C-alpha positions as a printed NumPy array, in Angstrom:
array([[  5.902, -33.581,  20.236],
       [  8.24 , -31.331,  18.263],
       [  7.966, -27.56 ,  18.16 ],
       [  6.644, -27.444,  14.579],
       [  3.644, -29.604,  15.453],
       [  2.979, -27.526,  18.573],
       [  2.945, -24.326,  16.52 ],
       [  0.529, -25.799,  13.967],
       [ -1.833, -26.963,  16.713],
       [ -1.687, -23.585,  18.472],
       [ -2.504, -21.719,  15.262],
       [ -5.448, -24.055,  14.632],
       [ -6.84 , -23.527,  18.123],
       [ -6.522, -19.752,  17.831],
       [ -8.277, -19.779,  14.465],
       [-11.186, -21.832,  15.783],
       [-11.585, -19.722,  18.905],
       [-11.475, -16.467,  16.988],
       [-14.037, -17.655,  14.454],
       [-16.393, -18.946,  17.159],
       [-16.097, -15.772,  19.209],
       [-16.541, -13.629,  16.119],
       [-19.744, -15.3  ,  15.024],
       [-21.142, -15.292,  18.553],
       [-20.473, -11.587,  19.034],
       [-21.331, -10.281,  15.613],
       [-22.591, -12.972,  13.272],
       [-19.813, -12.743,  10.694],
       [-16.089, -12.459,   9.944],
       [-16.209,  -8.659,   9.905],
       [-17.073,  -8.702,  13.626],
       [-13.861, -10.533,  14.535],
       [-11.693,  -7.358,  14.627],
       [-13.79 ,  -5.968,  17.503],
       [-12.534,  -8.785,  19.723],
       [ -8.926,  -7.639,  19.432],
       [ -9.421,  -4.113,  20.729],
       [ -6.353,  -3.796,  22.973],
       [ -3.485,  -2.105,  21.112],
       [  0.178,  -2.791,  21.786],
       [  2.021,  -0.086,  19.861],
       [  5.768,  -0.241,  19.202],
       [  8.12 ,   1.251,  21.76 ],
       [  9.003,   4.838,  20.902],
       [  5.871,   5.483,  18.846],
       [  3.769,   8.617,  19.321],
       [  0.156,   9.503,  18.718],
       [ -0.421,  11.341,  15.444],
       [ -1.92 ,  14.313,  17.297],
       [  1.26 ,  14.684,  19.39 ],
       [  3.6  ,  15.123,  16.423],
       [  4.305,  18.317,  14.485],
       [  3.666,  18.405,  10.741],
       [  7.352,  18.853,   9.931],
       [  8.307,  15.754,  11.922],
       [  6.393,  13.407,   9.609],
       [  8.401,  12.542,   6.502],
       [  6.606,   9.463,   5.154],
       [  3.235,   7.727,   5.208],
       [  2.518,   3.996,   5.095],
       [ -1.149,   3.081,   4.661],
       [ -2.27 ,  -0.547,   4.6  ],
       [ -5.907,  -1.665,   4.781],
       [ -8.337,  -4.409,   3.79 ],
       [-11.993,  -4.312,   2.742],
       [-12.619,  -0.612,   3.386],
       [-13.498,   2.772,   1.942],
       [-10.689,   5.279,   2.28 ],
       [-10.691,   9.067,   1.894],
       [ -7.435,  11.043,   1.844],
       [ -8.143,  14.719,   2.414],
       [ -6.278,  17.994,   2.845],
       [ -6.493,  19.587,   6.278],
       [ -4.673,  21.661,   8.85 ],
       [ -3.038,  18.756,  10.702],
       [ -2.262,  15.088,  10.137],
       [ -5.119,  12.952,  11.385],
       [ -6.589,   9.467,  11.009],
       [-10.129,   8.453,  11.907],
       [-12.372,   5.554,  11.033],
       [-15.367,   3.392,  11.793],
       [-13.476,   0.107,  11.965],
       [-10.366,  -1.148,  13.734],
       [ -7.139,   0.621,  12.792],
       [ -3.714,   1.638,  14.033],
       [ -2.452,   5.182,  13.743],
       [  0.908,   6.243,  15.143],
       [  4.218,   7.887,  14.223],
       [  7.563,   6.14 ,  14.598],
       [ 10.908,   7.445,  13.316],
       [  9.205,  10.066,  11.134],
       [  6.818,   7.584,   9.482],
       [  3.058,   7.818,   9.945],
       [  1.713,   4.276,  10.048],
       [ -1.987,   4.086,   9.207],
       [ -4.454,   1.21 ,   9.121],
       [ -2.97 ,  -2.265,   9.513],
       [  0.605,  -2.392,  10.825],
       [  3.12 ,  -4.736,  12.416],
       [  1.888,  -3.637,  15.85 ],
       [  0.195,  -6.263,  18.007],
       [ -3.376,  -6.442,  19.236],
       [ -4.56 ,  -8.618,  22.083],
       [ -7.774, -10.218,  23.3  ],
       [ -8.976, -12.521,  26.029],
       [-10.908, -15.43 ,  24.539],
       [-12.39 , -18.047,  26.856],
       [ -9.946, -17.026,  29.566],
       [ -6.879, -17.162,  27.34 ],
       [ -4.946, -14.12 ,  26.087],
       [ -3.914, -14.011,  22.435],
       [ -1.705, -11.528,  20.584],
       [ -1.994, -11.132,  16.809],
       [ -0.559,  -8.642,  14.274],
       [ -3.005,  -5.814,  13.652],
       [ -2.753,  -6.525,   9.918],
       [ -4.8  ,  -9.66 ,  10.574],
       [ -7.847,  -7.782,  11.844],
       [ -7.756,  -4.076,  10.89 ],
       [-10.185,  -2.921,   8.208],
       [-13.866,  -3.536,   7.466],
       [-14.711,   0.142,   7.831],
       [-14.539,   3.669,   6.458],
       [-11.412,   5.709,   7.088],
       [-10.283,   9.31 ,   6.64 ],
       [ -6.596,  10.22 ,   6.482],
       [ -5.824,  13.948,   6.607],
       [ -2.581,  15.318,   5.109],
       [ -1.684,  19.02 ,   5.488],
       [ -1.058,  20.687,   2.106],
       [  2.255,  22.1  ,   3.395],
       [  3.62 ,  18.69 ,   4.437],
       [  7.009,  17.866,   2.905],
       [  6.878,  14.117,   2.403],
       [  9.696,  11.925,   1.171],
       [  7.409,   8.988,   0.451],
       [  3.786,   7.839,   0.399],
       [  3.2  ,   4.08 ,   0.333],
       [ -0.325,   2.686,  -0.028],
       [ -1.183,  -1.019,  -0.134],
       [ -4.86 ,  -2.019,  -0.07 ],
       [ -7.016,  -5.026,  -0.879],
       [-10.752,  -4.762,  -1.636],
       [-10.68 ,  -1.021,  -0.944],
       [-11.863,   2.021,  -2.889],
       [ -9.748,   5.157,  -2.377],
       [-10.722,   8.786,  -3.005],
       [ -8.032,  11.472,  -2.604],
       [ -7.78 ,  15.214,  -2.731],
       [ -4.071,  15.13 ,  -3.603],
       [ -1.053,  12.862,  -3.176],
       [  2.233,  14.793,  -3.116],
       [  5.625,  13.322,  -2.169],
       [  9.088,  12.784,  -3.605],
       [  8.296,   9.096,  -4.058],
       [  4.866,   7.499,  -4.369],
       [  4.181,   3.741,  -4.348],
       [  0.546,   2.652,  -4.645],
       [ -0.798,  -0.878,  -5.043],
       [ -4.601,  -1.169,  -5.041],
       [ -5.863,  -4.752,  -5.358],
       [ -9.548,  -5.262,  -6.174],
       [-10.454,  -1.598,  -5.881],
       [-10.592,   1.831,  -7.526],
       [ -8.463,   4.953,  -7.074],
       [ -9.747,   8.488,  -7.681],
       [ -7.563,  11.59 ,  -7.293],
       [ -9.679,  14.751,  -7.453],
       [ -6.793,  17.23 ,  -7.613],
       [ -3.139,  16.24 ,  -8.058],
       [ -0.766,  13.302,  -8.075],
       [  2.75 ,  14.746,  -7.846],
       [  6.087,  12.957,  -7.379],
       [  9.638,  12.719,  -8.613],
       [  9.152,   8.962,  -8.929],
       [  5.759,   7.279,  -8.96 ],
       [  4.6  ,   3.675,  -9.23 ],
       [  0.814,   3.29 ,  -9.27 ],
       [ -0.938,  -0.035,  -9.869],
       [ -4.735,  -0.311,  -9.627],
       [ -6.782,  -3.456, -10.242],
       [ -9.907,  -1.415, -10.931],
       [-10.357,   2.057, -12.404],
       [ -7.911,   4.93 , -11.991],
       [ -9.029,   8.527, -12.414],
       [ -6.607,  11.411, -11.757],
       [ -7.576,  15.012, -12.45 ],
       [ -3.909,  16.006, -12.729],
       [ -0.522,  14.28 , -12.617],
       [  3.03 ,  15.623, -12.479],
       [  5.982,  13.215, -12.52 ],
       [  9.458,  14.721, -12.656],
       [ 11.829,  11.764, -13.099],
       [ 10.185,   8.359, -13.67 ],
       [  6.683,   6.96 , -13.557],
       [  4.743,   3.759, -14.072],
       [  0.948,   4.091, -13.94 ],
       [ -1.286,   1.117, -14.646],
       [ -4.902,   0.018, -14.233],
       [ -6.851,  -3.101, -15.119],
       [-10.024,  -1.185, -15.991],
       [-10.576,   2.382, -17.212],
       [ -7.619,   4.765, -16.802],
       [ -8.073,   8.531, -17.091],
       [ -5.536,  11.308, -16.448],
       [ -6.078,  15.037, -16.939],
       [ -8.894,  17.147, -18.299],
       [ -9.597,  18.812, -21.63 ],
       [ -7.915,  22.194, -21.963],
       [ -5.337,  21.459, -19.261],
       [ -2.89 ,  19.122, -20.992],
       [  0.05 ,  21.374, -20.157],
       [ -0.641,  21.012, -16.436],
       [  0.082,  17.267, -16.6  ],
       [  3.791,  16.956, -17.349],
       [  5.041,  13.385, -16.926],
       [  8.634,  12.394, -17.618],
       [  9.796,   8.895, -18.601],
       [  6.368,   7.529, -17.747],
       [  4.698,   4.308, -18.849],
       [  0.89 ,   4.464, -18.8  ],
       [ -0.763,   1.082, -19.313],
       [ -4.191,  -0.505, -19.135],
       [ -5.398,  -4.085, -19.491],
       [ -9.094,  -3.895, -20.336],
       [-10.645,  -0.434, -20.059],
       [ -8.644,   1.851, -22.322],
       [ -6.783,   5.108, -21.655],
       [ -7.89 ,   8.729, -21.747],
       [ -5.03 ,  11.21 , -21.363],
       [ -4.52 ,  14.963, -21.496],
       [ -0.865,  15.631, -20.818],
       [  2.659,  16.574, -21.791],
       [  4.911,  13.519, -22.03 ],
       [  8.645,  14.177, -21.853],
       [ 11.678,  11.904, -22.042],
       [ 10.883,   8.348, -23.136],
       [  7.269,   7.507, -22.379],
       [  4.707,   5.01 , -23.588],
       [  0.972,   4.401, -23.83 ],
       [ -0.091,   0.741, -23.749],
       [ -3.57 ,  -0.783, -23.865],
       [ -4.234,  -4.51 , -24.212],
       [ -8.028,  -4.583, -24.68 ],
       [ -9.22 ,  -1.02 , -25.124],
       [ -8.763,   2.21 , -27.019],
       [ -6.267,   4.978, -26.359],
       [ -7.455,   8.593, -26.603],
       [ -4.573,  10.986, -25.937],
       [ -4.411,  14.77 , -26.31 ],
       [ -0.759,  15.796, -25.973],
       [  0.316,  19.34 , -25.19 ],
       [  2.   ,  20.998, -28.175],
       [  2.13 ,  19.834, -31.783],
       [  3.141,  16.679, -33.621],
       [  6.586,  18.214, -34.103],
       [  7.123,  18.262, -30.326],
       [  7.075,  14.46 , -30.169],
       [  8.664,  11.459, -31.769],
       [  5.731,   9.144, -32.419],
       [  5.343,   5.855, -34.279],
       [  4.07 ,   6.075, -37.839],
       [  0.301,   6.103, -38.207],
       [ -1.098,   2.677, -39.038],
       [ -4.342,   0.74 , -39.181],
       [ -5.09 ,   1.177, -35.494],
       [ -3.155,   4.395, -34.787],
       [ -4.556,   7.73 , -35.967],
       [ -2.487,  10.893, -35.494],
       [ -4.339,  14.199, -35.892],
       [ -2.13 ,  17.   , -37.188],
       [ -4.481,  19.83 , -36.212],
       [ -4.059,  21.514, -32.835],
       [ -6.87 ,  22.406, -30.455],
       [ -6.013,  25.877, -29.178],
       [ -6.553,  27.012, -25.605],
       [ -5.064,  30.134, -24.046],
       [ -1.374,  29.837, -24.976],
       [  0.707,  31.411, -22.217],
       [  4.213,  31.108, -23.676],
       [  6.048,  31.452, -26.968],
       [  7.589,  28.008, -26.898],
       [  9.012,  26.79 , -30.162],
       [  6.402,  24.526, -31.748],
       [  9.199,  22.293, -33.043],
       [ 10.975,  21.784, -29.711],
       [ 11.222,  18.068, -28.948],
       [  9.468,  17.251, -25.702],
       [  9.838,  13.505, -25.833],
       [  9.462,  10.149, -27.518],
       [  6.147,   8.372, -27.04 ],
       [  5.616,   4.708, -27.891],
       [  1.985,   3.78 , -28.568],
       [  0.636,   0.224, -28.44 ],
       [ -3.074,  -0.595, -28.658],
       [ -2.727,  -4.273, -29.507],
       [ -6.472,  -5.083, -29.457],
       [ -7.981,  -1.659, -29.903],
       [ -7.46 ,   1.692, -31.602],
       [ -5.315,   4.666, -30.666],
       [ -5.984,   8.315, -31.45 ],
       [ -3.372,  11.017, -30.775],
       [ -4.363,  14.688, -30.968],
       [ -2.66 ,  17.881, -29.827],
       [ -3.636,  20.742, -27.581],
       [ -2.127,  24.165, -26.842]])
């Protein structure tokens, strides 16, 4: 029997044993992770509680079928109701499902599997100190809803499949790539160099009266089905794109601060300016940026706010 056939048979046996043990112990697939409770963390890794704030430069969070809260707090921390890994290796905080191994004894036989096969099915809280200086935050989730206080790093990569993302305070990065299958709601966003923010359902960034606080440079904001609501200052070359929904954007400044497409049947540009407390004497004709607007199966309305 060749090695390929042996591997296929072994995988099949493991799958059957895990499923049987899972249903016996907990009556469902979500009980299977409890079987693999023994952690085998990578050599050289450290517990999160044993590492100083300044020693953590990046975060990698990966989870499946869970509710996730990312909060501000005094020290880095990770807690949860389900199975998860949490350790620091080479300056990276690994949270949730990782490449580390987990082991279990099933019917007298010991099996090792990657933790990414079984971590999840719970509620998790990741704590990030507000004074942390992070090079990168990477988040990959499937069937998870995420609620954050703030996400601040030089580079942010977020991919949320079959879930929603809510940021109550601030998303801030030099470069940001954010893709959400569900709804995306960010109270404030600041992108210094490049950004790509997309959602399949409703997408909302900023709040009325605070457009100036959301400066995004060279940023594409796109939505498939739920439309876009934006209060912000778009600099460089940016775009607003909605396939099946309306675009409602209040840009900081005046029409003269932006190069916009000509008004047409589904694009309305309001020349009046909603005034808030204006803190500076910026030239109302200074060019902030060029903004492409495309609402292919909906309407777009652009207004201005100072």
